[in-house]
N, CA, C and O atoms as a printed pandas DataFrame, in Angstrom:
     atom_number atom_name residue_name chain_id  residue_number  x_coord  y_coord  z_coord
0              1         N          MET        A               1  -49.838  -16.072    0.703
1              2        CA          MET        A               1  -48.673  -16.911    0.482
2              3         C          MET        A               1  -47.603  -16.151   -0.292
3              4         O          MET        A               1  -46.412  -16.258    0.001
4              5         N          LYS        A               2  -48.052  -15.372   -1.297
5              6        CA          LYS        A               2  -47.115  -14.615   -2.113
6              7         C          LYS        A               2  -46.366  -13.590   -1.261
7              8         O          LYS        A               2  -45.165  -13.392   -1.447
8              9         N          THR        A               3  -47.062  -12.939   -0.328
9             10        CA          THR        A               3  -46.452  -11.939    0.546
10            11         C          THR        A               3  -45.423  -12.591    1.465
11            12         O          THR        A               3  -44.360  -12.020    1.705
12            13         N          GLN        A               4  -45.729  -13.777    1.980
13            14        CA          GLN        A               4  -44.788  -14.485    2.846
14            15         C          GLN        A               4  -43.521  -14.858    2.080
15            16         O          GLN        A               4  -42.419  -14.737    2.614
16            17         N          THR        A               5  -43.663  -15.302    0.858
17            18        CA          THR        A               5  -42.514  -15.666    0.033
18            19         C          THR        A               5  -41.648  -14.444   -0.246
19            20         O          THR        A               5  -40.422  -14.513   -0.160
20            21         N          GLN        A               6  -42.283  -13.335   -0.576
21            22        CA          GLN        A               6  -41.527  -12.106   -0.844
22            23         C          GLN        A               6  -40.801  -11.631    0.413
23            24         O          GLN        A               6  -39.655  -11.188    0.342
24            25         N          THR        A               7  -41.467  -11.722    1.556
25            26        CA          THR        A               7  -40.851  -11.319    2.823
26            27         C          THR        A               7  -39.658  -12.216    3.144
27            28         O          THR        A               7  -38.613  -11.727    3.574
28            29         N          LEU        A               8  -39.805  -13.503    2.942
29            30        CA          LEU        A               8  -38.718  -14.447    3.197
30            31         C          LEU        A               8  -37.529  -14.170    2.279
31            32         O          LEU        A               8  -36.383  -14.208    2.726
32            33         N          ILE        A               9  -37.784  -13.898    1.027
33            34        CA          ILE        A               9  -36.715  -13.570    0.075
34            35         C          ILE        A               9  -36.016  -12.282    0.498
35            36         O          ILE        A               9  -34.789  -12.197    0.454
36            37         N          LEU        A              10  -36.784  -11.288    0.902
37            38        CA          LEU        A              10  -36.220  -10.008    1.331
38            39         C          LEU        A              10  -35.353  -10.182    2.580
39            40         O          LEU        A              10  -34.255   -9.629    2.645
40            41         N          ILE        A              11  -35.822  -10.930    3.556
41            42        CA          ILE        A              11  -35.046  -11.181    4.780
42            43         C          ILE        A              11  -33.759  -11.933    4.449
43            44         O          ILE        A              11  -32.696  -11.607    4.978
44            45         N          THR        A              12  -33.851  -12.925    3.587
45            46        CA          THR        A              12  -32.668  -13.683    3.180
46            47         C          THR        A              12  -31.654  -12.779    2.490
47            48         O          THR        A              12  -30.458  -12.860    2.769
48            49         N          LEU        A              13  -32.119  -11.929    1.604
49            50        CA          LEU        A              13  -31.238  -11.015    0.877
50            51         C          LEU        A              13  -30.558  -10.030    1.825
51            52         O          LEU        A              13  -29.351   -9.808    1.725
52            53         N          ILE        A              14  -31.316   -9.443    2.735
53            54        CA          ILE        A              14  -30.748   -8.499    3.705
54            55         C          ILE        A              14  -29.727   -9.200    4.597
55            56         O          ILE        A              14  -28.665   -8.643    4.874
56            57         N          SER        A              15  -30.033  -10.406    5.045
57            58        CA          SER        A              15  -29.099  -11.169    5.879
58            59         C          SER        A              15  -27.806  -11.459    5.128
59            60         O          SER        A              15  -26.718  -11.334    5.689
60            61         N          PHE        A              16  -27.922  -11.841    3.880
61            62        CA          PHE        A              16  -26.741  -12.140    3.069
62            63         C          PHE        A              16  -25.856  -10.908    2.928
63            64         O          PHE        A              16  -24.639  -10.994    3.088
64            65         N          ILE        A              17  -26.464   -9.766    2.630
65            66        CA          ILE        A              17  -25.702   -8.526    2.461
66            67         C          ILE        A              17  -25.018   -8.142    3.771
67            68         O          ILE        A              17  -23.847   -7.763    3.769
68            69         N          ALA        A              18  -25.734   -8.237    4.876
69            70        CA          ALA        A              18  -25.169   -7.871    6.179
70            71         C          ALA        A              18  -24.014   -8.794    6.556
71            72         O          ALA        A              18  -22.963   -8.324    6.990
72            73         N          LEU        A              19  -24.199  -10.095    6.395
73            74        CA          LEU        A              19  -23.141  -11.046    6.741
74            75         C          LEU        A              19  -21.942  -10.913    5.816
75            76         O          LEU        A              19  -20.803  -11.028    6.267
76            77         N          ASN        A              20  -22.172  -10.675    4.544
77            78        CA          ASN        A              20  -21.077  -10.511    3.591
78            79         C          ASN        A              20  -20.199   -9.330    3.997
79            80         O          ASN        A              20  -18.973   -9.439    3.992
80            81         N          GLY        A              21  -20.815   -8.212    4.347
81            82        CA          GLY        A              21  -20.061   -7.039    4.770
82            83         C          GLY        A              21  -19.330   -7.269    6.078
83            84         O          GLY        A              21  -18.214   -6.781    6.260
84            85         N          MET        A              22  -19.943   -8.003    6.989
85            86        CA          MET        A              22  -19.345   -8.253    8.291
86            87         C          MET        A              22  -18.104   -9.134    8.179
87            88         O          MET        A              22  -17.123   -8.901    8.886
88            89         N          PHE        A              23  -18.125  -10.135    7.312
89            90        CA          PHE        A              23  -16.992  -11.037    7.194
90            91         C          PHE        A              23  -15.941  -10.550    6.214
91            92         O          PHE        A              23  -14.772  -10.911    6.348
92            93         N          ALA        A              24  -16.311   -9.754    5.247
93            94        CA          ALA        A              24  -15.350   -9.283    4.243
94            95         C          ALA        A              24  -14.397   -8.257    4.826
95            96         O          ALA        A              24  -13.219   -8.251    4.470
96            97         N          ALA        A              25  -14.867   -7.395    5.706
97            98        CA          ALA        A              25  -14.026   -6.324    6.244
98            99         C          ALA        A              25  -12.820   -6.850    7.010
99           100         O          ALA        A              25  -11.712   -6.385    6.745
100          101         N          PRO        A              26  -12.964   -7.807    7.959
101          102        CA          PRO        A              26  -11.788   -8.259    8.683
102          103         C          PRO        A              26  -10.780   -9.002    7.808
103          104         O          PRO        A              26   -9.582   -8.973    8.091
104          105         N          LEU        A              27  -11.235   -9.651    6.777
105          106        CA          LEU        A              27  -10.325  -10.423    5.943
106          107         C          LEU        A              27   -9.482   -9.536    5.043
107          108         O          LEU        A              27   -8.420   -9.957    4.585
108          109         N          GLY        A              28   -9.928   -8.333    4.786
109          110        CA          GLY        A              28   -9.210   -7.448    3.883
110          111         C          GLY        A              28   -9.576   -7.787    2.455
111          112         O          GLY        A              28   -9.996   -8.901    2.145
112          113         N          ARG        A              29   -9.410   -6.819    1.612
113          114        CA          ARG        A              29   -9.765   -7.032    0.214
114          115         C          ARG        A              29   -8.554   -6.753   -0.645
115          116         O          ARG        A              29   -7.821   -5.793   -0.410
116          117         N          THR        A              30   -8.350   -7.587   -1.630
117          118        CA          THR        A              30   -7.265   -7.381   -2.566
118          119         C          THR        A              30   -7.491   -6.062   -3.279
119          120         O          THR        A              30   -8.599   -5.773   -3.731
120          121         N          GLY        A              31   -6.449   -5.270   -3.376
121          122        CA          GLY        A              31   -6.531   -4.018   -4.118
122          123         C          GLY        A              31   -6.696   -2.781   -3.268
123          124         O          GLY        A              31   -6.411   -1.680   -3.740
124          125         N          GLY        A              32   -7.146   -2.917   -2.030
125          126        CA          GLY        A              32   -7.322   -1.744   -1.179
126          127         C          GLY        A              32   -6.023   -1.369   -0.479
127          128         O          GLY        A              32   -5.240   -2.239   -0.097
128          129         N          TRP        A              33   -5.802   -0.073   -0.315
129          130        CA          TRP        A              33   -4.608    0.406    0.394
130          131         C          TRP        A              33   -4.865    0.357    1.891
131          132         O          TRP        A              33   -5.930    0.756    2.361
132          133         N          LYS        A              34   -3.867   -0.142    2.647
133          134        CA          LYS        A              34   -3.953   -0.216    4.106
134          135         C          LYS        A              34   -2.742    0.493    4.694
135          136         O          LYS        A              34   -1.630    0.330    4.192
136          137         N          PRO        A              35   -2.939    1.283    5.758
137          138        CA          PRO        A              35   -1.809    1.980    6.372
138          139         C          PRO        A              35   -0.790    0.995    6.946
139          140         O          PRO        A              35   -1.151   -0.066    7.455
140          141         N          ILE        A              36    0.474    1.360    6.856
141          142        CA          ILE        A              36    1.538    0.571    7.483
142          143         C          ILE        A              36    1.582    0.987    8.945
143          144         O          ILE        A              36    1.778    2.163    9.254
144          145         N          LYS        A              37    1.401    0.038    9.834
145          146        CA          LYS        A              37    1.345    0.346   11.262
146          147         C          LYS        A              37    2.728    0.626   11.840
147          148         O          LYS        A              37    2.873    1.498   12.697
148          149         N          ASP        A              38    3.734   -0.093   11.386
149          150        CA          ASP        A              38    5.088    0.064   11.932
150          151         C          ASP        A              38    6.031    0.561   10.838
151          152         O          ASP        A              38    6.672   -0.239   10.157
152          153         N          ILE        A              39    6.114    1.882   10.671
153          154        CA          ILE        A              39    6.977    2.420    9.609
154          155         C          ILE        A              39    8.459    2.288    9.951
155          156         O          ILE        A              39    9.315    2.503    9.093
156          157         N          LYS        A              40    8.766    1.938   11.196
157          158        CA          LYS        A              40   10.167    1.744   11.584
158          159         C          LYS        A              40   10.627    0.302   11.344
159          160         O          LYS        A              40   11.773   -0.042   11.632
160          161         N          ASN        A              41    9.748   -0.523   10.827
161          162        CA          ASN        A              41   10.087   -1.906   10.493
162          163         C          ASN        A              41   11.272   -1.912    9.534
163          164         O          ASN        A              41   11.264   -1.166    8.555
164          165         N          PRO        A              42   12.289   -2.730    9.785
165          166        CA          PRO        A              42   13.470   -2.752    8.917
166          167         C          PRO        A              42   13.153   -3.023    7.447
167          168         O          PRO        A              42   13.834   -2.502    6.564
168          169         N          HIS        A              43   12.135   -3.824    7.178
169          170        CA          HIS        A              43   11.793   -4.119    5.783
170          171         C          HIS        A              43   11.213   -2.887    5.089
171          172         O          HIS        A              43   11.496   -2.643    3.916
172          173         N          VAL        A              44   10.407   -2.114    5.806
173          174        CA          VAL        A              44    9.852   -0.874    5.247
174          175         C          VAL        A              44   10.989    0.104    4.966
175          176         O          VAL        A              44   11.005    0.760    3.924
176          177         N          LYS        A              45   11.935    0.202    5.891
177          178        CA          LYS        A              45   13.107    1.066    5.690
178          179         C          LYS        A              45   13.896    0.616    4.462
179          180         O          LYS        A              45   14.332    1.444    3.662
180          181         N          GLU        A              46   14.077   -0.690    4.316
181          182        CA          GLU        A              46   14.799   -1.237    3.160
182          183         C          GLU        A              46   14.108   -0.845    1.846
183          184         O          GLU        A              46   14.775   -0.491    0.874
184          185         N          ILE        A              47   12.794   -0.909    1.823
185          186        CA          ILE        A              47   12.050   -0.541    0.614
186          187         C          ILE        A              47   12.206    0.951    0.334
187          188         O          ILE        A              47   12.361    1.350   -0.820
188          189         N          GLY        A              48   12.167    1.774    1.373
189          190        CA          GLY        A              48   12.384    3.210    1.205
190          191         C          GLY        A              48   13.773    3.517    0.665
191          192         O          GLY        A              48   13.929    4.356   -0.223
192          193         N          GLN        A              49   14.776    2.841    1.200
193          194        CA          GLN        A              49   16.152    3.031    0.721
194          195         C          GLN        A              49   16.282    2.578   -0.732
195          196         O          GLN        A              49   16.946    3.231   -1.537
196          197         N          TYR        A              50   15.649    1.467   -1.057
197          198        CA          TYR        A              50   15.663    0.985   -2.438
198          199         C          TYR        A              50   15.046    2.027   -3.369
199          200         O          TYR        A              50   15.583    2.301   -4.442
200          201         N          ALA        A              51   13.917    2.606   -2.957
201          202        CA          ALA        A              51   13.223    3.588   -3.802
202          203         C          ALA        A              51   14.125    4.779   -4.109
203          204         O          ALA        A              51   14.212    5.211   -5.258
204          205         N          VAL        A              52   14.792    5.306   -3.097
205          206        CA          VAL        A              52   15.683    6.457   -3.299
206          207         C          VAL        A              52   16.865    6.062   -4.176
207          208         O          VAL        A              52   17.232    6.796   -5.092
208          209         N          SER        A              53   17.456    4.915   -3.901
209          210        CA          SER        A              53   18.604    4.444   -4.685
210          211         C          SER        A              53   18.231    4.240   -6.153
211          212         O          SER        A              53   18.970    4.645   -7.051
212          213         N          GLN        A              54   17.085    3.613   -6.389
213          214        CA          GLN        A              54   16.652    3.352   -7.764
214          215         C          GLN        A              54   16.313    4.654   -8.482
215          216         O          GLN        A              54   16.630    4.814   -9.661
216          217         N          HIS        A              55   15.673    5.581   -7.780
217          218        CA          HIS        A              55   15.375    6.896   -8.364
218          219         C          HIS        A              55   16.680    7.594   -8.755
219          220         O          HIS        A              55   16.780    8.169   -9.839
220          221         N          ASN        A              56   17.669    7.542   -7.876
221          222        CA          ASN        A              56   18.968    8.157   -8.180
222          223         C          ASN        A              56   19.571    7.565   -9.449
223          224         O          ASN        A              56   20.103    8.296  -10.285
224          225         N          LYS        A              57   19.492    6.250   -9.597
225          226        CA          LYS        A              57   20.021    5.595  -10.806
226          227         C          LYS        A              57   19.228    6.000  -12.047
227          228         O          LYS        A              57   19.803    6.270  -13.102
228          229         N          ASP        A              58   17.906    6.039  -11.911
229          230        CA          ASP        A              58   17.038    6.317  -13.061
230          231         C          ASP        A              58   17.222    7.722  -13.621
231          232         O          ASP        A              58   17.214    7.913  -14.838
232          233         N          VAL        A              59   17.386    8.706  -12.740
233          234        CA          VAL        A              59   17.440   10.099  -13.211
234          235         C          VAL        A              59   18.770   10.778  -12.892
235          236         O          VAL        A              59   18.898   11.997  -13.008
236          237         N          LYS        A              60   19.750    9.985  -12.492
237          238        CA          LYS        A              60   21.082   10.498  -12.150
238          239         C          LYS        A              60   20.999   11.618  -11.108
239          240         O          LYS        A              60   21.603   12.679  -11.264
240          241         N          ALA        A              61   20.244   11.358  -10.052
241          242        CA          ALA        A              61   20.100   12.292   -8.932
242          243         C          ALA        A              61   21.029   11.855   -7.803
243          244         O          ALA        A              61   21.713   10.838   -7.910
244          245         N          ASN        A              62   21.048   12.623   -6.732
245          246        CA          ASN        A              62   21.913   12.300   -5.599
246          247         C          ASN        A              62   21.165   12.506   -4.279
247          248         O          ASN        A              62   21.697   13.104   -3.343
248          249         N          LEU        A              63   19.932   12.006   -4.213
249          250        CA          LEU        A              63   19.165   12.108   -2.976
250          251         C          LEU        A              63   19.752   11.175   -1.924
251          252         O          LEU        A              63   20.274   10.106   -2.241
252          253         N          LYS        A              64   19.658   11.597   -0.671
253          254        CA          LYS        A              64   20.092   10.770    0.461
254          255         C          LYS        A              64   18.861   10.423    1.300
255          256         O          LYS        A              64   18.151   11.306    1.782
256          257         N          PHE        A              65   18.628    9.147    1.459
257          258        CA          PHE        A              65   17.505    8.661    2.262
258          259         C          PHE        A              65   17.681    9.092    3.717
259          260         O          PHE        A              65   18.769    8.967    4.279
260          261         N          ILE        A              66   16.600    9.601    4.325
261          262        CA          ILE        A              66   16.620    9.915    5.757
262          263         C          ILE        A              66   15.714    8.940    6.511
263          264         O          ILE        A              66   16.166    8.236    7.414
264          265         N          GLN        A              67   14.424    8.903    6.133
265          266        CA          GLN        A              67   13.494    7.993    6.812
266          267         C          GLN        A              67   12.189    7.870    6.036
267          268         O          GLN        A              67   11.877    8.676    5.160
268          269         N          VAL        A              68   11.445    6.836    6.389
269          270        CA          VAL        A              68   10.076    6.693    5.887
270          271         C          VAL        A              68    9.180    7.432    6.875
271          272         O          VAL        A              68    9.209    7.160    8.075
272          273         N          VAL        A              69    8.390    8.363    6.367
273          274        CA          VAL        A              69    7.504    9.176    7.202
274          275         C          VAL        A              69    6.188    8.444    7.463
275          276         O          VAL        A              69    5.713    8.393    8.597
276          277         N          ARG        A              70    5.609    7.884    6.414
277          278        CA          ARG        A              70    4.373    7.100    6.523
278          279         C          ARG        A              70    4.235    6.263    5.259
279          280         O          ARG        A              70    4.970    6.455    4.290
280          281         N          GLY        A              71    3.290    5.336    5.280
281          282        CA          GLY        A              71    3.115    4.518    4.093
282          283         C          GLY        A              71    1.875    3.657    4.144
283          284         O          GLY        A              71    1.200    3.541    5.167
284          285         N          GLU        A              72    1.599    3.057    2.995
285          286        CA          GLU        A              72    0.461    2.162    2.832
286          287         C          GLU        A              72    0.900    0.975    1.987
287          288         O          GLU        A              72    1.854    1.063    1.213
288          289         N          THR        A              73    0.197   -0.123    2.147
289          290        CA          THR        A              73    0.450   -1.293    1.310
290          291         C          THR        A              73   -0.827   -1.682    0.582
291          292         O          THR        A              73   -1.940   -1.382    1.014
292          293         N          GLN        A              74   -0.622   -2.362   -0.539
293          294        CA          GLN        A              74   -1.726   -2.831   -1.380
294          295         C          GLN        A              74   -1.327   -4.200   -1.908
295          296         O          GLN        A              74   -0.253   -4.356   -2.488
296          297         N          VAL        A              75   -2.189   -5.189   -1.709
297          298        CA          VAL        A              75   -1.911   -6.542   -2.182
298          299         C          VAL        A              75   -2.453   -6.691   -3.596
299          300         O          VAL        A              75   -3.662   -6.639   -3.819
300          301         N          ILE        A              76   -1.536   -6.879   -4.556
301          302        CA          ILE        A              76   -1.896   -7.119   -5.961
302          303         C          ILE        A              76   -0.761   -7.932   -6.567
303          304         O          ILE        A              76    0.281   -7.367   -6.900
304          305         N          SER        A              77   -0.932   -9.228   -6.718
305          306        CA          SER        A              77    0.101  -10.078   -7.317
306          307         C          SER        A              77    1.469   -9.708   -6.761
307          308         O          SER        A              77    2.407   -9.420   -7.504
308          309         N          GLY        A              78    1.554   -9.723   -5.476
309          310        CA          GLY        A              78    2.715   -9.215   -4.756
310          311         C          GLY        A              78    2.196   -8.124   -3.842
311          312         O          GLY        A              78    1.045   -8.165   -3.407
312          313         N          GLU        A              79    3.032   -7.162   -3.555
313          314        CA          GLU        A              79    2.601   -6.081   -2.677
314          315         C          GLU        A              79    3.158   -4.756   -3.160
315          316         O          GLU        A              79    4.354   -4.632   -3.423
316          317         N          ASN        A              80    2.282   -3.768   -3.276
317          318        CA          ASN        A              80    2.702   -2.402   -3.567
318          319         C          ASN        A              80    2.915   -1.684   -2.247
319          320         O          ASN        A              80    2.127   -1.831   -1.313
320          321         N          TYR        A              81    3.974   -0.915   -2.178
321          322        CA          TYR        A              81    4.234   -0.043   -1.040
322          323         C          TYR        A              81    4.183    1.385   -1.552
323          324         O          TYR        A              81    4.934    1.748   -2.457
324          325         N          ARG        A              82    3.306    2.197   -0.983
325          326        CA          ARG        A              82    3.262    3.624   -1.307
326          327         C          ARG        A              82    3.785    4.336   -0.062
327          328         O          ARG        A              82    3.120    4.394    0.972
328          329         N          LEU        A              83    4.995    4.873   -0.194
329          330        CA          LEU        A              83    5.686    5.453    0.953
330          331         C          LEU        A              83    5.897    6.943    0.771
331          332         O          LEU        A              83    6.158    7.412   -0.337
332          333         N          ILE        A              84    5.785    7.681    1.859
333          334        CA          ILE        A              84    6.239    9.066    1.903
334          335         C          ILE        A              84    7.603    9.008    2.576
335          336         O          ILE        A              84    7.740    8.588    3.725
336          337         N          ILE        A              85    8.604    9.444    1.822
337          338        CA          ILE        A              85    9.999    9.328    2.249
338          339         C          ILE        A              85   10.585   10.719    2.427
339          340         O          ILE        A              85   10.408   11.593    1.578
340          341         N          LEU        A              86   11.281   10.915    3.534
341          342        CA          LEU        A              86   12.040   12.143    3.739
342          343         C          LEU        A              86   13.449   11.885    3.220
343          344         O          LEU        A              86   14.116   10.942    3.647
344          345         N          ALA        A              87   13.893   12.732    2.295
345          346        CA          ALA        A              87   15.223   12.579    1.704
346          347         C          ALA        A              87   15.868   13.951    1.574
347          348         O          ALA        A              87   15.197   14.983    1.542
348          349         N          LYS        A              88   17.179   13.922    1.501
349          350        CA          LYS        A              88   17.957   15.154    1.433
350          351         C          LYS        A              88   18.539   15.303    0.038
351          352         O          LYS        A              88   19.111   14.364   -0.517
352          353         N          ASP        A              89   18.384   16.505   -0.523
353          354        CA          ASP        A              89   18.979   16.846   -1.815
354          355         C          ASP        A              89   19.925   18.010   -1.551
355          356         O          ASP        A              89   19.507   19.168   -1.526
356          357         N          GLY        A              90   21.206   17.694   -1.354
357          358        CA          GLY        A              90   22.150   18.720   -0.912
358          359         C          GLY        A              90   21.789   19.101    0.514
359          360         O          GLY        A              90   21.792   18.252    1.405
360          361         N          ALA        A              91   21.477   20.383    0.735
361          362        CA          ALA        A              91   21.091   20.846    2.073
362          363         C          ALA        A              91   19.581   20.809    2.280
363          364         O          ALA        A              91   19.111   20.895    3.415
364          365         N          ALA        A              92   18.825   20.683    1.209
365          366        CA          ALA        A              92   17.358   20.741    1.294
366          367         C          ALA        A              92   16.760   19.369    1.596
367          368         O          ALA        A              92   17.116   18.368    0.975
368          369         N          LYS        A              93   15.844   19.347    2.564
369          370        CA          LYS        A              93   15.100   18.125    2.877
370          371         C          LYS        A              93   13.700   18.254    2.284
371          372         O          LYS        A              93   13.038   19.280    2.437
372          373         N          ASN        A              94   13.263   17.199    1.609
373          374        CA          ASN        A              94   11.935   17.188    0.996
374          375         C          ASN        A              94   11.279   15.834    1.199
375          376         O          ASN        A              94   11.948   14.827    1.432
376          377         N          ASN        A              95    9.952   15.831    1.105
377          378        CA          ASN        A              95    9.198   14.583    1.119
378          379         C          ASN        A              95    8.949   14.134   -0.312
379          380         O          ASN        A              95    8.696   14.947   -1.201
380          381         N          TYR        A              96    9.025   12.835   -0.514
381          382        CA          TYR        A              96    8.800   12.225   -1.820
382          383         C          TYR        A              96    7.825   11.069   -1.644
383          384         O          TYR        A              96    7.845   10.368   -0.633
384          385         N          GLU        A              97    6.972   10.885   -2.646
385          386        CA          GLU        A              97    6.086    9.726   -2.658
386          387         C          GLU        A              97    6.665    8.705   -3.619
387          388         O          GLU        A              97    6.885    8.990   -4.796
388          389         N          ALA        A              98    6.905    7.518   -3.103
389          390        CA          ALA        A              98    7.445    6.430   -3.922
390          391         C          ALA        A              98    6.474    5.259   -3.880
391          392         O          ALA        A              98    5.894    4.953   -2.839
392          393         N          VAL        A              99    6.306    4.608   -5.029
393          394        CA          VAL        A              99    5.533    3.369   -5.081
394          395         C          VAL        A              99    6.476    2.271   -5.555
395          396         O          VAL        A              99    7.068    2.356   -6.631
396          397         N          VAL        A             100    6.599    1.246   -4.731
397          398        CA          VAL        A             100    7.476    0.111   -5.038
398          399         C          VAL        A             100    6.621   -1.146   -5.058
399          400         O          VAL        A             100    5.856   -1.411   -4.131
400          401         N          TRP        A             101    6.764   -1.913   -6.130
401          402        CA          TRP        A             101    6.064   -3.194   -6.252
402          403         C          TRP        A             101    7.044   -4.281   -5.855
403          404         O          TRP        A             101    8.146   -4.360   -6.398
404          405         N          GLU        A             102    6.646   -5.116   -4.911
405          406        CA          GLU        A             102    7.527   -6.174   -4.418
406          407         C          GLU        A             102    6.861   -7.536   -4.539
407          408         O          GLU        A             102    5.681   -7.705   -4.233
408          409         N          LYS        A             103    7.651   -8.501   -4.996
409          410        CA          LYS        A             103    7.278   -9.911   -4.923
410          411         C          LYS        A             103    8.329  -10.543   -4.015
411          412         O          LYS        A             103    9.365  -11.014   -4.483
412          413         N          ALA        A             104    8.052  -10.547   -2.717
413          414        CA          ALA        A             104    9.039  -10.958   -1.715
414          415         C          ALA        A             104    9.526  -12.387   -1.940
415          416         O          ALA        A             104   10.703  -12.680   -1.730
416          417         N          TRP        A             105    8.632  -13.272   -2.363
417          418        CA          TRP        A             105    9.004  -14.674   -2.554
418          419         C          TRP        A             105    9.972  -14.858   -3.716
419          420         O          TRP        A             105   10.603  -15.909   -3.833
420          421         N          GLN        A             106   10.097  -13.849   -4.577
421          422        CA          GLN        A             106   11.041  -13.911   -5.702
422          423         C          GLN        A             106   12.239  -12.990   -5.486
423          424         O          GLN        A             106   13.150  -12.964   -6.314
424          425         N          GLY        A             107   12.252  -12.239   -4.392
425          426        CA          GLY        A             107   13.310  -11.266   -4.159
426          427         C          GLY        A             107   13.270  -10.133   -5.178
427          428         O          GLY        A             107   14.313   -9.592   -5.545
428          429         N          TYR        A             108   12.076   -9.772   -5.636
429          430        CA          TYR        A             108   11.902   -8.802   -6.718
430          431         C          TYR        A             108   11.305   -7.509   -6.188
431          432         O          TYR        A             108   10.327   -7.527   -5.441
432          433         N          MET        A             109   11.902   -6.379   -6.582
433          434        CA          MET        A             109   11.350   -5.053   -6.295
434          435         C          MET        A             109   11.445   -4.211   -7.550
435          436         O          MET        A             109   12.397   -4.330   -8.322
436          437         N          ASN        A             110   10.440   -3.348   -7.753
437          438        CA          ASN        A             110   10.441   -2.445   -8.901
438          439         C          ASN        A             110    9.861   -1.101   -8.468
439          440         O          ASN        A             110    8.761   -1.039   -7.918
440          441         N          LEU        A             111   10.603   -0.033   -8.721
441          442        CA          LEU        A             111   10.117    1.314   -8.438
442          443         C          LEU        A             111    9.183    1.719   -9.568
443          444         O          LEU        A             111    9.615    1.855  -10.713
444          445         N          THR        A             112    7.905    1.913   -9.255
445          446        CA          THR        A             112    6.945    2.248  -10.311
446          447         C          THR        A             112    6.663    3.742  -10.396
447          448         O          THR        A             112    6.248    4.229  -11.448
448          449         N          SER        A             113    6.878    4.477   -9.312
449          450        CA          SER        A             113    6.767    5.939   -9.389
450          451         C          SER        A             113    7.536    6.578   -8.243
451          452         O          SER        A             113    7.732    5.985   -7.183
452          453         N          PHE        A             114    7.963    7.813   -8.496
453          454        CA          PHE        A             114    8.719    8.571   -7.497
454          455         C          PHE        A             114    8.523   10.043   -7.820
455          456         O          PHE        A             114    8.858   10.495   -8.914
456          457         N          LYS        A             115    7.975   10.796   -6.856
457          458        CA          LYS        A             115    7.759   12.224   -7.107
458          459         C          LYS        A             115    7.843   13.005   -5.800
459          460         O          LYS        A             115    7.570   12.482   -4.720
460          461         N          GLN        A             116    8.224   14.256   -5.931
461          462        CA          GLN        A             116    8.266   15.136   -4.770
462          463         C          GLN        A             116    6.841   15.539   -4.408
463          464         O          GLN        A             116    6.022   15.819   -5.284
464          465         N          VAL        A             117    6.553   15.564   -3.107
465          466        CA          VAL        A             117    5.221   15.983   -2.638
466          467         C          VAL        A             117    5.332   17.158   -1.686
467          468         O          VAL        A             117    4.319   17.647   -1.188
């Protein structure tokens, strides 16, 4: 009887772990970075332009936004966008990594980091 109980508990535990993993993956998890599928989306472009503009204000630079090369999003009390942006500094074109935190329902954006990569 003891062996049957242990086997039943083990099967239940394995089933729970398997089902939890199967259903958690499609729903997505808060905090994980996910690739942006459509980097040409106007909203993604707007966030990239905001990042360059805000960086220019913060450090008195004169970068010119060209395009978003790739990016990822992360859901955390709003949405973080981690973008690789192609921008021009005079004649030189460089890639920059920008992280922008957005609360779309409040119309709020904040540049949290910006660096050349």
